[in-house]
VMD Tcl script that builds the backbone (N, CA, C; Angstrom):
set m [mol new atoms 207]
animate dup $m
set s [atomselect $m all]
$s set {name element resname resid chain x y z} {
  {N N MET 1 A 0.852 -1.181 0.000}
  {CA C MET 1 A 0.000 0.000 0.000}
  {C C MET 1 A 0.898 1.243 0.000}
  {N N THR 2 A 0.594 2.181 -0.878}
  {CA C THR 2 A 1.386 3.404 -0.935}
  {C C THR 2 A 0.945 4.385 0.143}
  {N N GLN 3 A 1.921 5.093 0.651}
  {CA C GLN 3 A 1.656 6.105 1.666}
  {C C GLN 3 A 1.112 7.367 0.995}
  {N N PRO 4 A 0.161 8.039 1.634}
  {CA C PRO 4 A -0.322 9.305 1.061}
  {C C PRO 4 A 0.777 10.356 1.093}
  {N N LEU 5 A 0.719 11.259 0.134}
  {CA C LEU 5 A 1.682 12.353 0.104}
  {C C LEU 5 A 1.487 13.253 1.313}
  {N N PRO 6 A 2.584 13.770 1.880}
  {CA C PRO 6 A 2.417 14.740 2.957}
  {C C PRO 6 A 1.860 16.042 2.385}
  {N N HIS 7 A 1.154 16.775 3.207}
  {CA C HIS 7 A 0.602 18.051 2.756}
  {C C HIS 7 A 1.723 19.072 2.625}
  {N N PRO 8 A 1.789 19.769 1.487}
  {CA C PRO 8 A 2.802 20.811 1.343}
  {C C PRO 8 A 2.406 22.032 2.163}
  {N N PRO 9 A 3.377 22.876 2.504}
  {CA C PRO 9 A 3.040 24.102 3.236}
  {C C PRO 9 A 2.280 25.067 2.334}
  {N N SER 10 A 1.498 25.896 2.949}
  {CA C SER 10 A 0.764 26.918 2.213}
  {C C SER 10 A 1.741 27.905 1.580}
  {N N PRO 11 A 1.454 28.366 0.361}
  {CA C PRO 11 A 2.318 29.361 -0.267}
  {C C PRO 11 A 2.053 30.783 0.226}
  {N N CYS 12 A 1.182 30.940 1.205}
  {CA C CYS 12 A 0.821 32.261 1.715}
  {C C CYS 12 A 2.067 33.016 2.180}
  {N N THR 13 A 2.164 34.281 1.783}
  {CA C THR 13 A 3.291 35.136 2.175}
  {C C THR 13 A 2.847 36.254 3.111}
  {N N ASN 14 A 1.586 36.215 3.528}
  {CA C ASN 14 A 0.987 37.249 4.378}
  {C C ASN 14 A 0.962 38.622 3.717}
  {N N LEU 15 A 0.945 38.633 2.395}
  {CA C LEU 15 A 0.750 39.848 1.613}
  {C C LEU 15 A -0.566 39.618 0.865}
  {N N CYS 16 A -1.656 39.773 1.575}
  {CA C CYS 16 A -2.972 39.371 1.077}
  {C C CYS 16 A -3.703 40.539 0.425}
  {N N VAL 17 A -3.390 40.760 -0.838}
  {CA C VAL 17 A -4.021 41.810 -1.628}
  {C C VAL 17 A -4.374 41.196 -2.970}
  {N N VAL 18 A -5.635 41.267 -3.347}
  {CA C VAL 18 A -6.056 40.685 -4.619}
  {C C VAL 18 A -5.930 41.727 -5.720}
  {N N ASP 19 A -5.206 41.357 -6.765}
  {CA C ASP 19 A -5.044 42.207 -7.940}
  {C C ASP 19 A -6.350 42.169 -8.717}
  {N N PRO 20 A -7.002 43.331 -8.919}
  {CA C PRO 20 A -8.301 43.335 -9.597}
  {C C PRO 20 A -8.224 42.935 -11.066}
  {N N ASP 21 A -7.066 43.074 -11.687}
  {CA C ASP 21 A -6.935 42.692 -13.096}
  {C C ASP 21 A -6.808 41.188 -13.283}
  {N N SER 22 A -6.057 40.543 -12.399}
  {CA C SER 22 A -5.832 39.100 -12.546}
  {C C SER 22 A -6.687 38.258 -11.611}
  {N N ASP 23 A -7.280 38.872 -10.588}
  {CA C ASP 23 A -8.019 38.150 -9.537}
  {C C ASP 23 A -7.132 37.168 -8.785}
  {N N LEU 24 A -5.825 37.466 -8.730}
  {CA C LEU 24 A -4.881 36.645 -7.983}
  {C C LEU 24 A -4.356 37.425 -6.791}
  {N N CYS 25 A -4.060 36.719 -5.716}
  {CA C CYS 25 A -3.425 37.343 -4.565}
  {C C CYS 25 A -2.030 37.790 -4.991}
  {N N ALA 26 A -1.674 39.021 -4.676}
  {CA C ALA 26 A -0.369 39.557 -5.058}
  {C C ALA 26 A 0.769 38.838 -4.344}
  {N N GLY 27 A 0.498 38.271 -3.184}
  {CA C GLY 27 A 1.543 37.589 -2.425}
  {C C GLY 27 A 1.779 36.160 -2.854}
  {N N CYS 28 A 0.727 35.357 -2.912}
  {CA C CYS 28 A 0.900 33.922 -3.175}
  {C C CYS 28 A 0.471 33.497 -4.579}
  {N N LEU 29 A -0.140 34.401 -5.329}
  {CA C LEU 29 A -0.588 34.139 -6.703}
  {C C LEU 29 A -1.649 33.042 -6.805}
  {N N ARG 30 A -2.445 32.897 -5.747}
  {CA C ARG 30 A -3.582 31.977 -5.812}
  {C C ARG 30 A -4.860 32.777 -6.026}
  {N N THR 31 A -5.878 32.108 -6.553}
  {CA C THR 31 A -7.194 32.724 -6.670}
  {C C THR 31 A -7.864 32.698 -5.302}
  {N N LEU 32 A -8.922 33.483 -5.157}
  {CA C LEU 32 A -9.659 33.454 -3.891}
  {C C LEU 32 A -10.236 32.068 -3.623}
  {N N ASP 33 A -10.720 31.383 -4.665}
  {CA C ASP 33 A -11.239 30.026 -4.482}
  {C C ASP 33 A -10.148 29.076 -4.000}
  {N N GLU 34 A -8.955 29.177 -4.583}
  {CA C GLU 34 A -7.851 28.309 -4.159}
  {C C GLU 34 A -7.469 28.580 -2.713}
  {N N ILE 35 A -7.466 29.845 -2.323}
  {CA C ILE 35 A -7.154 30.195 -0.933}
  {C C ILE 35 A -8.224 29.649 0.006}
  {N N ALA 36 A -9.485 29.852 -0.344}
  {CA C ALA 36 A -10.593 29.427 0.517}
  {C C ALA 36 A -10.650 27.909 0.664}
  {N N MET 37 A -10.309 27.174 -0.381}
  {CA C MET 37 A -10.431 25.715 -0.361}
  {C C MET 37 A -9.166 25.016 0.128}
  {N N TRP 38 A -8.074 25.755 0.321}
  {CA C TRP 38 A -6.773 25.150 0.637}
  {C C TRP 38 A -6.850 24.160 1.803}
  {N N SER 39 A -7.451 24.539 2.892}
  {CA C SER 39 A -7.437 23.671 4.085}
  {C C SER 39 A -8.196 22.367 3.874}
  {N N GLY 40 A -9.120 22.334 2.929}
  {CA C GLY 40 A -9.877 21.116 2.675}
  {C C GLY 40 A -9.365 20.295 1.502}
  {N N MET 41 A -8.309 20.755 0.854}
  {CA C MET 41 A -7.765 20.052 -0.307}
  {C C MET 41 A -6.934 18.847 0.110}
  {N N THR 42 A -6.890 17.875 -0.781}
  {CA C THR 42 A -5.989 16.745 -0.592}
  {C C THR 42 A -4.567 17.205 -0.928}
  {N N SER 43 A -3.596 16.393 -0.580}
  {CA C SER 43 A -2.208 16.706 -0.920}
  {C C SER 43 A -2.045 16.871 -2.429}
  {N N GLU 44 A -2.661 15.972 -3.179}
  {CA C GLU 44 A -2.547 16.026 -4.631}
  {C C GLU 44 A -3.112 17.336 -5.181}
  {N N GLU 45 A -4.245 17.774 -4.639}
  {CA C GLU 45 A -4.843 19.036 -5.082}
  {C C GLU 45 A -3.939 20.220 -4.733}
  {N N LYS 46 A -3.354 20.180 -3.542}
  {CA C LYS 46 A -2.465 21.265 -3.132}
  {C C LYS 46 A -1.228 21.328 -4.034}
  {N N PHE 47 A -0.664 20.169 -4.357}
  {CA C PHE 47 A 0.496 20.163 -5.249}
  {C C PHE 47 A 0.114 20.676 -6.643}
  {N N ARG 48 A -1.084 20.375 -7.092}
  {CA C ARG 48 A -1.556 20.892 -8.378}
  {C C ARG 48 A -1.642 22.420 -8.333}
  {N N VAL 49 A -2.201 22.960 -7.256}
  {CA C VAL 49 A -2.287 24.419 -7.105}
  {C C VAL 49 A -0.879 25.022 -7.072}
  {N N LEU 50 A 0.037 24.373 -6.371}
  {CA C LEU 50 A 1.409 24.881 -6.319}
  {C C LEU 50 A 2.061 24.876 -7.703}
  {N N ASP 51 A 1.730 23.888 -8.533}
  {CA C ASP 51 A 2.220 23.880 -9.918}
  {C C ASP 51 A 1.667 25.082 -10.676}
  {N N TRP 52 A 0.376 25.361 -10.486}
  {CA C TRP 52 A -0.233 26.518 -11.152}
  {C C TRP 52 A 0.412 27.811 -10.670}
  {N N VAL 53 A 0.668 27.897 -9.358}
  {CA C VAL 53 A 1.315 29.088 -8.787}
  {C C VAL 53 A 2.696 29.277 -9.424}
  {N N SER 54 A 3.442 28.193 -9.565}
  {CA C SER 54 A 4.769 28.284 -10.189}
  {C C SER 54 A 4.664 28.778 -11.623}
  {N N ALA 55 A 3.685 28.283 -12.358}
  {CA C ALA 55 A 3.487 28.724 -13.743}
  {C C ALA 55 A 3.088 30.197 -13.786}
  {N N ARG 56 A 2.240 30.618 -12.874}
  {CA C ARG 56 A 1.834 32.031 -12.816}
  {C C ARG 56 A 3.024 32.926 -12.489}
  {N N ARG 57 A 3.862 32.461 -11.548}
  {CA C ARG 57 A 5.035 33.245 -11.168}
  {C C ARG 57 A 5.992 33.367 -12.361}
  {N N ALA 58 A 6.201 32.282 -13.086}
  {CA C ALA 58 A 7.086 32.311 -14.253}
  {C C ALA 58 A 6.527 33.250 -15.324}
  {N N ALA 59 A 5.219 33.201 -15.540}
  {CA C ALA 59 A 4.599 34.081 -16.534}
  {C C ALA 59 A 4.724 35.538 -16.115}
  {N N ARG 60 A 4.564 35.799 -14.832}
  {CA C ARG 60 A 4.686 37.168 -14.330}
  {C C ARG 60 A 6.114 37.674 -14.499}
  {N N GLU 61 A 7.090 36.836 -14.197}
  {CA C GLU 61 A 8.491 37.227 -14.360}
  {C C GLU 61 A 8.825 37.463 -15.830}
  {N N GLU 62 A 8.249 36.675 -16.692}
  {CA C GLU 62 A 8.492 36.831 -18.136}
  {C C GLU 62 A 8.007 38.187 -18.630}
  {N N THR 63 A 6.889 38.653 -18.112}
  {CA C THR 63 A 6.354 39.944 -18.557}
  {C C THR 63 A 7.144 41.114 -17.972}
  {N N LYS 64 A 7.924 40.882 -16.920}
  {CA C LYS 64 A 8.726 41.937 -16.313}
  {C C LYS 64 A 10.063 42.151 -17.030}
  {N N ARG 65 A 10.471 41.177 -17.840}
  {CA C ARG 65 A 11.758 41.276 -18.501}
  {C C ARG 65 A 11.720 42.356 -19.572}
  {N N PRO 66 A 12.820 43.113 -19.698}
  {CA C PRO 66 A 12.854 44.123 -20.761}
  {C C PRO 66 A 12.931 43.431 -22.123}
  {N N PRO 67 A 12.387 44.053 -23.154}
  {CA C PRO 67 A 12.426 43.430 -24.477}
  {C C PRO 67 A 13.857 43.317 -24.985}
  {N N LEU 68 A 14.099 42.274 -25.767}
  {CA C LEU 68 A 15.418 42.087 -26.371}
  {C C LEU 68 A 15.569 43.074 -27.526}
  {N N GLU 69 A 16.751 43.611 -27.664}
  {CA C GLU 69 A 16.996 44.569 -28.760}
  {C C GLU 69 A 17.819 43.951 -29.838}
}
mol reanalyze $m
mol bondsrecalc $m
mol representation Tube
mol addrep $m
């Protein structure tokens, strides 16, 4: 029998401000639904959200880069 995955820590950074353009928390880059449901999610669901957060962070960093000349 396989052991369940341990729950990952919350990505919360205590900078809880929702960006009205993206509807994402400026600190952790989660949606309000993801934040509200976090405590009831399975480990697998939490890891999926963390993957989405990583993708959002990478996309945000990409838009901050100056254009190549």
